[in-house]
C-alpha positions as CSV (number, residue, x, y, z in Angstrom):
1,M,160.3,64.2,-28.0
2,T,163.3,62.8,-26.3
3,L,166.7,62.3,-28.1
4,S,166.4,58.5,-28.1
5,G,162.9,58.7,-29.6
6,L,164.2,61.0,-32.3
7,I,167.1,58.6,-33.1
8,V,164.8,55.6,-33.3
9,M,162.4,57.5,-35.6
10,I,165.2,58.7,-37.9
11,G,166.8,55.2,-38.0
12,S,163.4,53.6,-38.9
13,Y,162.9,56.1,-41.7
14,L,166.4,55.6,-43.0
15,L,166.0,51.8,-42.9
16,V,162.8,51.9,-44.9
17,A,164.3,54.3,-47.4
18,V,167.4,52.2,-47.9
19,L,165.4,49.0,-48.3
20,M,163.1,50.7,-50.8
21,I,166.0,52.0,-52.9
22,F,167.7,48.6,-52.7
23,C,164.6,46.8,-54.0
24,F,164.0,49.3,-56.8
25,F,167.6,48.9,-57.8
26,K,167.4,45.1,-57.9
27,V,164.2,45.1,-59.9
28,L,165.2,47.8,-62.4
29,T,168.6,46.4,-63.1
30,N,167.5,42.7,-63.4
31,P,169.0,41.4,-66.7
32,Q,165.9,39.2,-67.3
33,S,163.6,42.2,-67.2
34,T,164.2,42.7,-70.9
35,L,162.1,39.5,-71.6
36,K,158.7,40.2,-73.0
37,E,156.4,37.8,-71.2
38,H,152.7,37.8,-72.2
39,A,149.8,35.7,-71.3
40,P,148.7,33.1,-73.9
41,L,146.0,34.3,-76.4
42,E,143.7,31.4,-75.5
43,I,142.6,33.0,-72.2
44,D,138.9,34.0,-72.3
45,T,138.4,37.0,-70.0
46,H,134.6,37.1,-70.5
47,D,134.8,40.9,-70.8
48,E,132.5,40.8,-73.9
49,D,129.8,38.6,-72.3
50,P,126.5,40.1,-71.5
51,P,126.0,41.0,-67.8
52,F,124.0,38.8,-65.5
53,D,120.5,40.0,-64.6
């Protein structure tokens, strides 16, 4: 592998790693993430219905 190819590969890996760490940091330090949001209880998921034959 040439030196320029190695530099591009390492740069790409570093860019992806930095972007992933940045996104994790933004999501995990969000002050609104302490809110407990739940779906309303009126939703019928049909999980107890008999299967179709």
